[in-house]
Every structure is written in structure tokens, then in C-alpha cells.
N, C-alpha and C positions, 0 to 999 in steps of 0.2 A: 878588573880591566881598567886600563888608563885611557881616558878619552882622547888625550893628545896623541898617544901612540896609535890608537885606533884610527884617528883622523889622518895622521901621516901615512899610515899603511894604505888606506883606501885612495888617498890622493896619489900616492906613488903608483898604485896599480892602474891608475888612469892617466899616467904621465903628467901629473900636476904636483904643485908644492904648496906649502902653507902660504908662501908669499904671493901665490896666485889668488888668494881669497881677498876680496875687496871689502865686504861688509858681512855682518851677521844680522839675522832678524829672528825675532821670536815674539810670542804673544804672552803677556802676563796672564797667568791662568786665573787669577782672582779678579783683576780689574778688567780683563778682556781687552787690554790696550796693547796694540802692536808697537814694536820698537825696531828701528833700523839703526845699526851702529857701525860706523866705519872702523876698520881694524887694521893693525899692522901685524907682521909676523911675530914681533916681540910680544905684543899684547895677546895674540892668540895663544902663544906658548904659555903665558901666565894663566889665562882664562881656562884653557882646556886641560891643564895639568891637574886633573882630579881623578881619583879612583872611584869606581862604582862597580856594582855587581850586575853584569848584563844578562844574567839568567836567574835573577832573584824572584821573578814573578811580579815584581813591582816596577813601575816606570820611574827610574831615578833621574834621567836626563829629560829636560823639558821637550816634549814631543813636537812642539812647534818650532824648535831651533832649526835654523837653516844657515849654512855657510855658503856665501855666494861669490862666484868669480865672474869674469866677463862672459864666458860661454858655458858655464856649468854651475851646479849647486849641489850641496849635500843636504839631505833631509833625514830626520830621524824616523825610524820605523819600529814597530813593536808587534810581536805575535807570539802567542803561547808562552808568555813569561820571559821572552828574550827581546832585547833591543839592539839596534845597529844603525849605522849610516847607510844610506843608499845614494849612489852617485847618479846624478841626472845631468844630461847634456841638452843644450838648446837644440831644438829641431832645426835641421838644415833644409832649405827649400831645394827640391830637385825638379827641375823643369822637364826632365825626361819622363815623368810619370804624372803629368798634370791632366786634369779634366776641365773643360770649360765649365764655369759655374752655372751657366744656363742649362747645361745638361743635368747637373746635379739638383737644380732647384726648379724642377717642373711642378705642375699641379699634382702630378701623380706621386712624386717623391719629395720627402723632406730630408735633405742630406744630413741632418743632425740626428736622425734616428738610426738605430742599428739595422732594422729591417730593410730600409731603403738601400743601405750599403750592400747588404747581401744580394739584393736584386740587381743592383748596378754592376757589381763586380762578381761575376759567377766564380764559384770555387773559393771565395774568401769568406771566412766566418768571423763575425764580430760578436763577442759576448754581450 
């Protein structure tokens, strides 16, 4: 698998381009030091043009790698010996479905726990 090709494909599937990526971030796995690096399309084409086996059972691409745009990011995922990009979009505030915070934060409910959500919004199930 070519990481550049994989990246372009997921971006195109979500109406984005390499030029929409502003920076990349990752954590050095040995030093546990985070890095943020501004990038250009030209630099991304050079950095991402690597071949790897996405089903080898080993993680070949740094799992902490993220490519970040203004309203989205790509992050690496791994499961059962396979790895891939996942496209993430910034949440959009929708004022048609808001609850007053005082309703969510009463003495009876802590709105950060799943059980209180299930009680406040009947029919909704949160894992």
C-alpha cells in the first residue's frame, strides 16, 4: 500500500485535497515528545510517498500521526493486523438540539456520565 495514494483517496472521498492539510502532528514513540509540523502539498507528497503493508499484522505507520486541516483531521487506526486512515470532522454546533446546561447539570445528574444521558434522553442509548 502507498501511504500517499491512501491519503489522497480518503481526502477525495471527503471532498478534500492534500493542499487542504495545514500541519501534521505525531508523538515520538521513544521520547514521548509531541511534534507539530507545518506542511505544504509538495512536502506531503514527499513525506507520504512510502510503501507499507497495511495488513502485515505489524503497525508500520506511526499510530499517533495526524494530518490536520482547518475543519478536519486524519488519524491512524489499527485493528486485527490492519491499519488505515480515519477521516474526522470538527463537530458543528446545532442550536436546534440544545439543552440548557442547568437541566443537564442538576444534583441528580452528572451530564458527563452515560447513565445520566440515558435518563435525560429517553430512547437514546450511549455505550
